[in-house]
C-alpha positions as a Markdown table, in Angstrom:
| # | Residue | x | y | z |
|---|---|---|---|---|
| 1 | Unk | 0.0 | 0.0 | 0.0 |
| 2 | Unk | 2.7 | 2.5 | -1.0 |
| 3 | Unk | 0.0 | 4.8 | -2.4 |
| 4 | Unk | -1.3 | 5.3 | 1.1 |
| 5 | Unk | 1.9 | 6.6 | 2.6 |
| 6 | Unk | 0.0 | 9.7 | 3.9 |
| 7 | Unk | -2.3 | 7.3 | 5.9 |
| 8 | Unk | 0.4 | 5.0 | 7.3 |
| 9 | Unk | -0.4 | 6.0 | 10.9 |
| 10 | Unk | -4.1 | 5.0 | 10.5 |
| 11 | Unk | -5.5 | 1.6 | 11.3 |
| 12 | Unk | -5.7 | -1.1 | 8.7 |
| 13 | Unk | -9.5 | -1.1 | 8.2 |
| 14 | Unk | -9.3 | 2.7 | 7.4 |
| 15 | Unk | -6.5 | 2.1 | 5.0 |
| 16 | Unk | -8.4 | -0.7 | 3.3 |
| 17 | Unk | -11.5 | 1.4 | 3.0 |
| 18 | Unk | -9.5 | 4.3 | 1.4 |
| 19 | Unk | -7.7 | 1.9 | -0.9 |
| 20 | Unk | -11.0 | 0.5 | -2.1 |
| 21 | Unk | -12.5 | 3.9 | -2.7 |
| 22 | Unk | -9.3 | 4.9 | -4.6 |
| 23 | Unk | -9.4 | 1.7 | -6.7 |
| 24 | Unk | -13.1 | 2.2 | -7.6 |
| 25 | Unk | -12.6 | 5.9 | -8.4 |
| 26 | Unk | -14.9 | 7.0 | -5.6 |
| 27 | Unk | -12.4 | 8.8 | -3.4 |
| 28 | Unk | -12.6 | 12.0 | -5.5 |
| 29 | Unk | -16.4 | 12.3 | -5.3 |
| 30 | Unk | -16.2 | 11.7 | -1.5 |
| 31 | Unk | -13.7 | 14.5 | -1.1 |
| 32 | Unk | -15.5 | 16.9 | -3.4 |
| 33 | Unk | -18.7 | 16.3 | -1.6 |
| 34 | Unk | -17.0 | 17.4 | 1.7 |
| 35 | Unk | -15.0 | 20.3 | 0.2 |
| 36 | Unk | -16.4 | 21.4 | -3.2 |
| 37 | Unk | -14.6 | 24.8 | -3.5 |
| 38 | Unk | -11.0 | 26.1 | -3.2 |
| 39 | Unk | -10.1 | 29.2 | -1.2 |
| 40 | Unk | -9.2 | 32.6 | -2.8 |
| 41 | Unk | -6.1 | 33.3 | -0.8 |
| 42 | Unk | -3.4 | 33.6 | -3.4 |
| 43 | Unk | -0.9 | 36.2 | -2.1 |
| 44 | Unk | 1.4 | 36.4 | 0.8 |
| 45 | Unk | -0.4 | 39.5 | 2.1 |
| 46 | Unk | -3.8 | 37.7 | 2.0 |
| 47 | Unk | -2.2 | 34.7 | 3.8 |
| 48 | Unk | -0.7 | 37.0 | 6.4 |
| 49 | Unk | -4.1 | 38.7 | 7.0 |
| 50 | Unk | -5.9 | 35.4 | 7.2 |
| 51 | Unk | -3.3 | 33.9 | 9.6 |
| 52 | Unk | -3.2 | 37.0 | 11.8 |
| 53 | Unk | -7.0 | 37.0 | 12.1 |
| 54 | Unk | -6.9 | 33.4 | 13.5 |
| 55 | Unk | -3.9 | 34.3 | 15.8 |
| 56 | Unk | -5.6 | 37.4 | 17.2 |
| 57 | Unk | -8.7 | 35.5 | 17.9 |
| 58 | Unk | -7.2 | 32.5 | 19.7 |
| 59 | Unk | -3.5 | 33.4 | 20.6 |
| 60 | Unk | -3.6 | 37.1 | 21.3 |
| 61 | Unk | -1.0 | 36.9 | 24.1 |
| 62 | Unk | 1.4 | 34.6 | 22.3 |
| 63 | Unk | 4.7 | 35.6 | 20.7 |
| 64 | Unk | 4.4 | 37.9 | 17.6 |
| 65 | Unk | 4.9 | 36.5 | 14.1 |
| 66 | Unk | 7.1 | 38.5 | 11.9 |
| 67 | Unk | 6.7 | 36.7 | 8.6 |
| 68 | Unk | 3.9 | 34.6 | 7.1 |
| 69 | Unk | 4.2 | 33.6 | 3.5 |
| 70 | Unk | 3.7 | 30.9 | 0.8 |
| 71 | Unk | 6.9 | 29.1 | 0.1 |
| 72 | Unk | 7.7 | 27.2 | -3.1 |
| 73 | Unk | 10.6 | 25.4 | -1.5 |
| 74 | Unk | 8.4 | 23.4 | 1.0 |
| 75 | Unk | 7.6 | 20.0 | -0.4 |
| 76 | Unk | 6.4 | 16.7 | 0.8 |
| 77 | Unk | 9.9 | 15.4 | 0.8 |
| 78 | Unk | 10.3 | 17.3 | 4.0 |
| 79 | Unk | 7.1 | 15.6 | 5.3 |
| 80 | Unk | 5.6 | 19.1 | 5.7 |
| 81 | Unk | 3.1 | 21.5 | 4.2 |
| 82 | Unk | 3.9 | 24.2 | 6.6 |
| 83 | Unk | 6.9 | 25.2 | 8.7 |
| 84 | Unk | 7.2 | 27.3 | 11.8 |
| 85 | Unk | 10.6 | 28.5 | 12.6 |
| 86 | Unk | 12.1 | 30.5 | 15.4 |
| 87 | Unk | 14.9 | 32.6 | 13.7 |
| 88 | Unk | 17.5 | 34.3 | 15.9 |
| 89 | Unk | 19.5 | 37.1 | 14.3 |
| 90 | Unk | 22.4 | 39.1 | 15.8 |
| 91 | Unk | 22.1 | 42.8 | 15.6 |
| 92 | Unk | 25.1 | 44.4 | 17.2 |
| 93 | Unk | 25.2 | 43.2 | 20.8 |
| 94 | Unk | 21.6 | 42.2 | 20.8 |
| 95 | Unk | 20.0 | 39.0 | 19.6 |
| 96 | Unk | 16.6 | 39.3 | 18.0 |
| 97 | Unk | 14.3 | 36.3 | 17.8 |
| 98 | Unk | 11.5 | 36.2 | 15.3 |
| 99 | Unk | 8.8 | 33.6 | 14.5 |
| 100 | Unk | 8.1 | 32.8 | 10.9 |
| 101 | Unk | 5.4 | 30.7 | 9.4 |
| 102 | Unk | 5.8 | 29.3 | 5.9 |
| 103 | Unk | 3.0 | 27.5 | 4.1 |
| 104 | Unk | 3.6 | 25.3 | 1.1 |
| 105 | Unk | 2.6 | 26.9 | -2.2 |
| 106 | Unk | 0.8 | 23.6 | -3.0 |
| 107 | Unk | -1.9 | 24.8 | -0.6 |
| 108 | Unk | -2.9 | 27.8 | -2.8 |
| 109 | Unk | -5.4 | 25.6 | -4.6 |
| 110 | Unk | -7.1 | 23.6 | -1.8 |
| 111 | Unk | -10.4 | 24.2 | 0.1 |
| 112 | Unk | -10.2 | 26.8 | 2.8 |
| 113 | Unk | -10.8 | 24.4 | 5.7 |
| 114 | Unk | -7.7 | 22.4 | 4.7 |
| 115 | Unk | -5.6 | 25.6 | 4.5 |
| 116 | Unk | -7.0 | 26.6 | 7.9 |
| 117 | Unk | -6.0 | 23.3 | 9.4 |
| 118 | Unk | -2.3 | 23.8 | 8.4 |
| 119 | Unk | -2.4 | 27.4 | 9.5 |
| 120 | Unk | -3.8 | 26.4 | 12.9 |
| 121 | Unk | -1.2 | 23.7 | 13.2 |
| 122 | Unk | 1.7 | 26.2 | 12.6 |
| 123 | Unk | 0.1 | 28.8 | 14.9 |
| 124 | Unk | -0.1 | 26.1 | 17.7 |
| 125 | Unk | 3.7 | 25.9 | 17.6 |
| 126 | Unk | 3.8 | 29.4 | 19.0 |
| 127 | Unk | 2.7 | 28.0 | 22.3 |
| 128 | Unk | 3.7 | 24.3 | 22.1 |
| 129 | Unk | 6.8 | 23.3 | 20.2 |
| 130 | Unk | 6.3 | 19.5 | 20.4 |
| 131 | Unk | 3.5 | 17.5 | 18.9 |
| 132 | Unk | 2.1 | 16.4 | 22.3 |
| 133 | Unk | -1.3 | 16.2 | 23.9 |
| 134 | Unk | -1.4 | 19.9 | 24.8 |
| 135 | Unk | -0.5 | 20.8 | 21.2 |
| 136 | Unk | -3.4 | 18.8 | 19.7 |
| 137 | Unk | -5.8 | 20.2 | 22.3 |
| 138 | Unk | -4.8 | 23.7 | 21.3 |
| 139 | Unk | -5.3 | 22.8 | 17.6 |
| 140 | Unk | -8.8 | 21.4 | 18.4 |
| 141 | Unk | -9.5 | 24.6 | 20.4 |
| 142 | Unk | -8.7 | 26.8 | 17.4 |
| 143 | Unk | -10.4 | 24.4 | 14.9 |
| 144 | Unk | -12.9 | 21.9 | 16.3 |
| 145 | Unk | -12.7 | 19.6 | 13.2 |
| 146 | Unk | -8.9 | 19.6 | 13.2 |
| 147 | Unk | -8.5 | 15.8 | 13.1 |
| 148 | Unk | -11.1 | 15.4 | 10.4 |
| 149 | Unk | -9.5 | 18.1 | 8.3 |
| 150 | Unk | -6.1 | 16.6 | 8.7 |
| 151 | Unk | -7.5 | 13.3 | 7.5 |
| 152 | Unk | -9.2 | 15.0 | 4.5 |
| 153 | Unk | -5.9 | 16.7 | 3.6 |
| 154 | Unk | -4.2 | 13.3 | 3.7 |
| 155 | Unk | -6.9 | 11.9 | 1.4 |
| 156 | Unk | -6.3 | 14.8 | -1.0 |
| 157 | Unk | -2.6 | 14.2 | -1.0 |
| 158 | Unk | -3.2 | 10.5 | -1.6 |
| 159 | Unk | -5.4 | 11.4 | -4.6 |
| 160 | Unk | -2.9 | 13.8 | -6.0 |
| 161 | Unk | -0.1 | 11.3 | -5.7 |
| 162 | Unk | -2.1 | 8.7 | -7.6 |
| 163 | Unk | -2.3 | 11.1 | -10.5 |
| 164 | Unk | -5.9 | 12.3 | -10.0 |
| 165 | Unk | -6.5 | 16.0 | -10.5 |
| 166 | Unk | -9.0 | 17.1 | -7.9 |
| 167 | Unk | -9.3 | 20.9 | -8.1 |
């Protein structure tokens, strides 16, 4: 089941069900039924505004984010669709630290809930660096359907890797 590498952490019955849907050409209609339209966020400025709106709603007192942008260099070979980095720069005698969020350019043409899930994931790293219980609780606080959206994104990636054009 190499075509299901994005679902490797899921139980065998779920993988078998997805594999069957994929083989019968029914996975695309299932996904399109859940998420029929793609978002209109195409520029770094629009992504910045979108992300800051979520941050200001849920993480107002967290560390500031200096840069938010779409990045062409992020690929699935890094096992990531988004990256949160804490960049330290020396300026004279002082060291300045800045948070940056980079979202894969592949997410310019996905449904808004799937983009929101990745943005929420990266924002959660402002408070929780590790993928632990508190991290996922924070993700679910910001996006109640976080786990379902993560699964849907994995389904989309599985479809794209199998050569099916979805959006």
